[in-house]
Phi, psi and omega in degrees: 000129175277168183302317182301316183295317183291319174298319178298325177288324176296318175299320177301313177304312180294326172295318175294324180297320175298321184287332176298336179277326185263333181205076185299312189299306182302318186290321180290323179296321182288321183294327183296347180268351184240313180038070175271109186288341171302323177290332175293319178300320175294321177301314181300319175301321178295317182291322179301316181294321174302316178295328174292314176307310184298316182301320181285336174287320186285318186260332188084156182290348186271014182256019178065237184260009185293316179300315178297326177287323174296317184294323183292315178299317183288329177288322175300317180295322176299317180298321181293310184293316176305315180294313175308310178301313179303308188299311184298317175302318180292319180291321174299321176305315176297312186293327179271011179057040181281336184262090185277319193283322181202136183297018006140320170287129176285138177293332173298325175295323178294317181292323182292314178292321180301322178295323176283337173290354179279349185308309178298325181291319174300312179300315182301312181292322178298305178305321182293319181293323180288324175295333177298323179292310187270338174229072183290154172284159007275149177255118191278163178278081176234177182298324184288320183292323176297315176304310178306310179302315180296312180300319178294321178294318175299316180298311177305317178296318176297322171299315179295317175295326175291321175302314186295323178296314179293325181292319179298316181290327177298314180291325175307311191263329180285321184255355178051049185260162176270168185307302185300320178293322176298312179295324171302312182298315179298318180294309181296320176300314178306314181292320183289324181282343181306312180296324178298312181302313179297319180294314181300324175296313182293335179271354179078017183279326182206117180283319176229122187292133178270086181236000000 
């Protein structure tokens, strides 16, 4: 692949991300018909860049290779978490007979759509890291602090609801599932992942799951 083709793919990924904010249903339906895993690779690179950025914010550039090691560890945990979510979702889809037409839903489609469903998570983490620079903790109990906390809570809630929407649409189009089946998959998947999230937190491997 030459540079112009790679650049065109990057632009296409950015275009899809913008459309997911304005028309998530139509965009996810369109994406489900192509599932280009090269775009997933670009999204993973973007996640990796975030982890490097975040590690250098946390440790500073004067700590040698420590930030890079921290970024690598976080990225590996992200890959494990992503694989668990995709794998559990796919297996639950099979067990709950979500793929009725053909056993049939391709896992490549699920991986592809799941990578785009990371967008709200990426935005939340990136905004949080930027706020850490300009509004570092501790944030005192003042009128300005209350307003900031309220706005951040509203932003976080909107990202969470957007994330749920994209996850729902991912299961809807990748597994060709009905509403009740999708809700069941999401609930069971959440319950299965909860012990993993708690364990990763207690071991210091992941403070907030990048899912």
